[in-house]
LOZA-319995 format. One line per field, with one value per atom (N, C-alpha, C, O, CB): residue number from 1; atom name; x, y, z. Coordinates in steps of 0.05 Angstrom, whole numbers. Glycine has a CB too. Example, Ala and Ser with C-alpha at 12.3 -4.5 7.8 and 13.67 -1.06 7.14 Angstrom:
<sites>
n <- 1 | 1 | 1 | 1 | 1 | 2 | 2 | 2 | 2 | 2
atom <- N | CA | C | O | CB | N | CA | C | O | CB
c1 <- 264 | 246 | 264 | 285 | 226 | 257 | 273 | 258 | 268 | 282
c2 <- -114 | -90 | -66 | -66 | -89 | -45 | -21 | 1 | 23 | -12
c3 <- 156 | 156 | 156 | 169 | 181 | 142 | 143 | 157 | 161 | 114
</sites>
This chain:
<sites>
n <- 1 | 1 | 1 | 1 | 1 | 2 | 2 | 2 | 2 | 2 | 3 | 3 | 3 | 3 | 3 | 4 | 4 | 4 | 4 | 4 | 5 | 5 | 5 | 5 | 5 | 6 | 6 | 6 | 6 | 6 | 7 | 7 | 7 | 7 | 7 | 8 | 8 | 8 | 8 | 8 | 9 | 9 | 9 | 9 | 9 | 10 | 10 | 10 | 10 | 10 | 11 | 11 | 11 | 11 | 11 | 12 | 12 | 12 | 12 | 12 | 13 | 13 | 13 | 13 | 13 | 14 | 14 | 14 | 14 | 14 | 15 | 15 | 15 | 15 | 15 | 16 | 16 | 16 | 16 | 16 | 17 | 17 | 17 | 17 | 17 | 18 | 18 | 18 | 18 | 18 | 19 | 19 | 19 | 19 | 19 | 20 | 20 | 20 | 20 | 20 | 21 | 21 | 21 | 21 | 21 | 22 | 22 | 22 | 22 | 22 | 23 | 23 | 23 | 23 | 23 | 24 | 24 | 24 | 24 | 24 | 25 | 25 | 25 | 25 | 25 | 26 | 26 | 26 | 26 | 26 | 27 | 27 | 27 | 27 | 27 | 28 | 28 | 28 | 28 | 28 | 29 | 29 | 29 | 29 | 29 | 30 | 30 | 30 | 30 | 30 | 31 | 31 | 31 | 31 | 31 | 32 | 32 | 32 | 32 | 32 | 33 | 33 | 33 | 33 | 33 | 34 | 34 | 34 | 34 | 34 | 35 | 35 | 35 | 35 | 35 | 36 | 36 | 36 | 36 | 36 | 37 | 37 | 37 | 37 | 37 | 38 | 38 | 38 | 38 | 38 | 39 | 39 | 39 | 39 | 39 | 40 | 40 | 40 | 40 | 40 | 41 | 41 | 41 | 41 | 41 | 42 | 42 | 42 | 42 | 42 | 43 | 43 | 43 | 43 | 43 | 44 | 44 | 44 | 44 | 44 | 45 | 45 | 45 | 45 | 45 | 46 | 46 | 46 | 46 | 46 | 47 | 47 | 47 | 47 | 47 | 48 | 48 | 48 | 48 | 48 | 49 | 49 | 49 | 49 | 49 | 50 | 50 | 50 | 50 | 50 | 51 | 51 | 51 | 51 | 51 | 52 | 52 | 52 | 52 | 52 | 53 | 53 | 53 | 53 | 53 | 54 | 54 | 54 | 54 | 54 | 55 | 55 | 55 | 55 | 55 | 56 | 56 | 56 | 56 | 56 | 57 | 57 | 57 | 57 | 57 | 58 | 58 | 58 | 58 | 58 | 59 | 59 | 59 | 59 | 59 | 60 | 60 | 60 | 60 | 60 | 61 | 61 | 61 | 61 | 61 | 62 | 62 | 62 | 62 | 62 | 63 | 63 | 63 | 63 | 63 | 64 | 64 | 64 | 64 | 64 | 65 | 65 | 65 | 65 | 65 | 66 | 66 | 66 | 66 | 66 | 67 | 67 | 67 | 67 | 67 | 68 | 68 | 68 | 68 | 68 | 69 | 69 | 69 | 69 | 69
atom <- N | CA | C | O | CB | N | CA | C | O | CB | N | CA | C | O | CB | N | CA | C | O | CB | N | CA | C | O | CB | N | CA | C | O | CB | N | CA | C | O | CB | N | CA | C | O | CB | N | CA | C | O | CB | N | CA | C | O | CB | N | CA | C | O | CB | N | CA | C | O | CB | N | CA | C | O | CB | N | CA | C | O | CB | N | CA | C | O | CB | N | CA | C | O | CB | N | CA | C | O | CB | N | CA | C | O | CB | N | CA | C | O | CB | N | CA | C | O | CB | N | CA | C | O | CB | N | CA | C | O | CB | N | CA | C | O | CB | N | CA | C | O | CB | N | CA | C | O | CB | N | CA | C | O | CB | N | CA | C | O | CB | N | CA | C | O | CB | N | CA | C | O | CB | N | CA | C | O | CB | N | CA | C | O | CB | N | CA | C | O | CB | N | CA | C | O | CB | N | CA | C | O | CB | N | CA | C | O | CB | N | CA | C | O | CB | N | CA | C | O | CB | N | CA | C | O | CB | N | CA | C | O | CB | N | CA | C | O | CB | N | CA | C | O | CB | N | CA | C | O | CB | N | CA | C | O | CB | N | CA | C | O | CB | N | CA | C | O | CB | N | CA | C | O | CB | N | CA | C | O | CB | N | CA | C | O | CB | N | CA | C | O | CB | N | CA | C | O | CB | N | CA | C | O | CB | N | CA | C | O | CB | N | CA | C | O | CB | N | CA | C | O | CB | N | CA | C | O | CB | N | CA | C | O | CB | N | CA | C | O | CB | N | CA | C | O | CB | N | CA | C | O | CB | N | CA | C | O | CB | N | CA | C | O | CB | N | CA | C | O | CB | N | CA | C | O | CB | N | CA | C | O | CB | N | CA | C | O | CB | N | CA | C | O | CB | N | CA | C | O | CB | N | CA | C | O | CB | N | CA | C | O | CB
c1 <- 2871 | 2847 | 2838 | 2838 | 2825 | 2831 | 2823 | 2793 | 2780 | 2837 | 2782 | 2753 | 2747 | 2761 | 2743 | 2725 | 2716 | 2687 | 2673 | 2721 | 2678 | 2650 | 2632 | 2609 | 2646 | 2641 | 2625 | 2644 | 2668 | 2607 | 2632 | 2648 | 2631 | 2607 | 2658 | 2644 | 2631 | 2640 | 2663 | 2638 | 2620 | 2625 | 2605 | 2581 | 2623 | 2615 | 2598 | 2581 | 2558 | 2581 | 2591 | 2576 | 2556 | 2541 | 2562 | 2554 | 2535 | 2550 | 2569 | 2516 | 2541 | 2554 | 2537 | 2513 | 2559 | 2549 | 2535 | 2553 | 2577 | 2528 | 2541 | 2558 | 2560 | 2550 | 2546 | 2574 | 2581 | 2556 | 2557 | 2600 | 2534 | 2509 | 2489 | 2466 | 2495 | 2500 | 2484 | 2461 | 2439 | 2474 | 2466 | 2446 | 2454 | 2477 | 2444 | 2434 | 2438 | 2442 | 2442 | 2414 | 2445 | 2446 | 2467 | 2461 | 2451 | 2491 | 2512 | 2505 | 2511 | 2539 | 2493 | 2485 | 2464 | 2465 | 2475 | 2444 | 2423 | 2434 | 2427 | 2401 | 2452 | 2465 | 2481 | 2481 | 2483 | 2494 | 2509 | 2490 | 2497 | 2525 | 2468 | 2449 | 2437 | 2433 | 2427 | 2430 | 2419 | 2438 | 2431 | 2411 | 2464 | 2484 | 2487 | 2487 | 2511 | 2489 | 2491 | 2466 | 2468 | 2496 | 2443 | 2418 | 2416 | 2407 | 2394 | 2423 | 2422 | 2440 | 2432 | 2431 | 2464 | 2482 | 2470 | 2471 | 2509 | 2458 | 2446 | 2422 | 2419 | 2437 | 2405 | 2382 | 2390 | 2379 | 2364 | 2411 | 2421 | 2432 | 2428 | 2443 | 2445 | 2456 | 2433 | 2434 | 2474 | 2413 | 2390 | 2375 | 2367 | 2371 | 2372 | 2358 | 2373 | 2361 | 2355 | 2399 | 2415 | 2415 | 2420 | 2443 | 2410 | 2411 | 2384 | 2382 | 2429 | 2363 | 2336 | 2326 | 2310 | 2316 | 2335 | 2326 | 2341 | 2332 | 2330 | 2363 | 2380 | 2380 | 2391 | 2408 | 2369 | 2369 | 2340 | 2323 | 2387 | 2335 | 2309 | 2301 | 2319 | 2307 | 2275 | 2266 | 2275 | 2280 | 2236 | 2278 | 2287 | 2316 | 2323 | 2286 | 2332 | 2359 | 2360 | 2375 | 2376 | 2342 | 2340 | 2332 | 2342 | 2320 | 2314 | 2306 | 2329 | 2332 | 2283 | 2345 | 2369 | 2389 | 2400 | 2382 | 2393 | 2411 | 2400 | 2415 | 2415 | 2374 | 2361 | 2365 | 2373 | 2331 | 2360 | 2363 | 2392 | 2397 | 2356 | 2411 | 2439 | 2448 | 2463 | 2456 | 2440 | 2450 | 2434 | 2445 | 2451 | 2408 | 2391 | 2377 | 2377 | 2371 | 2365 | 2348 | 2362 | 2352 | 2336 | 2386 | 2399 | 2410 | 2412 | 2423 | 2416 | 2425 | 2402 | 2406 | 2434 | 2378 | 2355 | 2346 | 2336 | 2332 | 2348 | 2339 | 2356 | 2345 | 2341 | 2382 | 2400 | 2391 | 2391 | 2429 | 2385 | 2377 | 2350 | 2346 | 2376 | 2332 | 2305 | 2308 | 2294 | 2287 | 2326 | 2330 | 2343 | 2335 | 2348 | 2362 | 2376 | 2359 | 2361 | 2401 | 2341 | 2324 | 2303 | 2287 | 2311
c2 <- 1977 | 1981 | 2010 | 2021 | 1962 | 2023 | 2051 | 2053 | 2037 | 2067 | 2074 | 2079 | 2097 | 2117 | 2091 | 2091 | 2108 | 2114 | 2100 | 2095 | 2136 | 2144 | 2126 | 2120 | 2173 | 2117 | 2099 | 2080 | 2085 | 2115 | 2058 | 2038 | 2026 | 2021 | 2016 | 2021 | 2008 | 1978 | 1972 | 2022 | 1961 | 1932 | 1920 | 1923 | 1920 | 1906 | 1893 | 1914 | 1908 | 1871 | 1938 | 1959 | 1974 | 1991 | 1947 | 1967 | 1980 | 1997 | 1987 | 1959 | 2022 | 2040 | 2042 | 2049 | 2068 | 2036 | 2038 | 2054 | 2050 | 2009 | 2072 | 2088 | 2074 | 2052 | 2116 | 2087 | 2076 | 2071 | 2056 | 2094 | 2084 | 2080 | 2061 | 2060 | 2107 | 2048 | 2029 | 2043 | 2031 | 2006 | 2067 | 2082 | 2082 | 2077 | 2111 | 2086 | 2084 | 2111 | 2112 | 2070 | 2132 | 2159 | 2162 | 2174 | 2180 | 2152 | 2154 | 2138 | 2146 | 2145 | 2115 | 2098 | 2112 | 2113 | 2071 | 2124 | 2138 | 2162 | 2167 | 2148 | 2177 | 2200 | 2190 | 2204 | 2215 | 2168 | 2157 | 2149 | 2155 | 2132 | 2137 | 2129 | 2154 | 2155 | 2112 | 2174 | 2199 | 2212 | 2222 | 2218 | 2213 | 2225 | 2210 | 2222 | 2225 | 2183 | 2167 | 2170 | 2171 | 2138 | 2170 | 2172 | 2199 | 2200 | 2168 | 2220 | 2247 | 2248 | 2260 | 2268 | 2237 | 2236 | 2220 | 2228 | 2225 | 2197 | 2180 | 2193 | 2192 | 2154 | 2207 | 2220 | 2243 | 2248 | 2231 | 2258 | 2279 | 2269 | 2282 | 2294 | 2247 | 2235 | 2226 | 2231 | 2212 | 2213 | 2204 | 2228 | 2227 | 2187 | 2249 | 2273 | 2285 | 2295 | 2293 | 2285 | 2298 | 2282 | 2293 | 2302 | 2256 | 2240 | 2230 | 2217 | 2215 | 2237 | 2226 | 2233 | 2218 | 2235 | 2255 | 2263 | 2247 | 2247 | 2292 | 2235 | 2223 | 2193 | 2181 | 2232 | 2180 | 2150 | 2140 | 2154 | 2140 | 2115 | 2104 | 2099 | 2097 | 2077 | 2098 | 2095 | 2068 | 2066 | 2096 | 2048 | 2022 | 2024 | 2011 | 2000 | 2040 | 2044 | 2060 | 2054 | 2059 | 2080 | 2095 | 2077 | 2080 | 2118 | 2058 | 2040 | 2022 | 2017 | 2023 | 2013 | 1997 | 2013 | 2002 | 1986 | 2037 | 2055 | 2059 | 2058 | 2082 | 2064 | 2068 | 2043 | 2045 | 2074 | 2020 | 1995 | 1992 | 1984 | 1971 | 1998 | 1994 | 2014 | 2007 | 1998 | 2039 | 2060 | 2064 | 2070 | 2086 | 2061 | 2069 | 2046 | 2044 | 2089 | 2029 | 2008 | 1990 | 1985 | 1992 | 1981 | 1962 | 1975 | 1961 | 1950 | 2001 | 2014 | 2015 | 2010 | 2043 | 2021 | 2022 | 1994 | 1990 | 2038 | 1975 | 1948 | 1935 | 1922 | 1931 | 1940 | 1929 | 1938 | 1922 | 1936 | 1964 | 1975 | 1963 | 1957 | 2005 | 1960 | 1949 | 1921 | 1913 | 1950 | 1905 | 1878 | 1877 | 1861 | 1863 | 1894 | 1894 | 1905 | 1897 | 1911 | 1923 | 1935 | 1916 | 1922 | 1961
c3 <- 2281 | 2266 | 2269 | 2291 | 2275 | 2247 | 2248 | 2245 | 2232 | 2227 | 2258 | 2257 | 2234 | 2229 | 2283 | 2219 | 2197 | 2201 | 2215 | 2170 | 2189 | 2191 | 2175 | 2183 | 2183 | 2152 | 2135 | 2120 | 2117 | 2115 | 2110 | 2097 | 2075 | 2078 | 2116 | 2052 | 2030 | 2029 | 2029 | 2003 | 2029 | 2028 | 2009 | 2012 | 2057 | 1989 | 1968 | 1954 | 1947 | 1981 | 1951 | 1937 | 1954 | 1943 | 1914 | 1979 | 1997 | 2018 | 2030 | 2011 | 2021 | 2040 | 2065 | 2063 | 2027 | 2088 | 2114 | 2132 | 2133 | 2125 | 2148 | 2166 | 2193 | 2197 | 2169 | 2211 | 2237 | 2254 | 2273 | 2252 | 2247 | 2262 | 2248 | 2255 | 2267 | 2228 | 2211 | 2197 | 2194 | 2228 | 2188 | 2172 | 2143 | 2136 | 2183 | 2126 | 2097 | 2084 | 2059 | 2085 | 2099 | 2087 | 2065 | 2044 | 2109 | 2070 | 2050 | 2025 | 2003 | 2062 | 2028 | 2006 | 1989 | 1965 | 2016 | 2003 | 1989 | 1973 | 1950 | 2008 | 1986 | 1972 | 1948 | 1927 | 1992 | 1950 | 1928 | 1905 | 1881 | 1937 | 1911 | 1890 | 1877 | 1853 | 1902 | 1893 | 1882 | 1863 | 1842 | 1905 | 1871 | 1854 | 1827 | 1806 | 1868 | 1829 | 1804 | 1787 | 1762 | 1811 | 1800 | 1785 | 1771 | 1748 | 1803 | 1784 | 1772 | 1747 | 1727 | 1792 | 1749 | 1726 | 1703 | 1680 | 1734 | 1710 | 1689 | 1676 | 1651 | 1701 | 1692 | 1681 | 1663 | 1642 | 1703 | 1671 | 1654 | 1628 | 1607 | 1669 | 1628 | 1604 | 1586 | 1561 | 1610 | 1597 | 1581 | 1569 | 1546 | 1599 | 1585 | 1574 | 1551 | 1532 | 1596 | 1553 | 1532 | 1505 | 1484 | 1541 | 1506 | 1482 | 1472 | 1452 | 1486 | 1487 | 1481 | 1453 | 1442 | 1501 | 1441 | 1414 | 1393 | 1370 | 1410 | 1400 | 1379 | 1378 | 1360 | 1384 | 1398 | 1399 | 1402 | 1413 | 1422 | 1393 | 1396 | 1426 | 1443 | 1381 | 1431 | 1458 | 1470 | 1494 | 1459 | 1453 | 1463 | 1473 | 1493 | 1441 | 1461 | 1470 | 1496 | 1514 | 1448 | 1498 | 1523 | 1546 | 1568 | 1520 | 1541 | 1562 | 1571 | 1595 | 1552 | 1552 | 1559 | 1575 | 1594 | 1533 | 1568 | 1583 | 1611 | 1631 | 1569 | 1613 | 1639 | 1657 | 1680 | 1636 | 1645 | 1660 | 1670 | 1693 | 1643 | 1652 | 1659 | 1681 | 1699 | 1634 | 1679 | 1696 | 1722 | 1743 | 1681 | 1721 | 1743 | 1757 | 1781 | 1734 | 1742 | 1753 | 1773 | 1795 | 1731 | 1766 | 1783 | 1809 | 1829 | 1768 | 1808 | 1832 | 1853 | 1876 | 1826 | 1844 | 1862 | 1870 | 1892 | 1850 | 1852 | 1857 | 1879 | 1897 | 1832 | 1879 | 1899 | 1927 | 1946 | 1893 | 1929 | 1955 | 1964 | 1987 | 1954 | 1945 | 1952 | 1962 | 1981 | 1928 | 1950 | 1959 | 1987 | 2004 | 1939 | 1991 | 2017 | 2039 | 2063 | 2015 | 2033 | 2053 | 2062 | 2079 | 2043
</sites>
């Protein structure tokens, strides 16, 4: 068995000290990409579509962490 600094299990990343730092960094990275994408298309699509994209890209990532915490 080899030792690693962090491990992803069921979509959640926890490090060897049972801290969430890697998970939080992962969510921030994904959220930044999603926000950038939404900003770039907001002039071209209806607000209802933007909300669906937000829900798909950002909401569930943060919801999962809130439930686990």
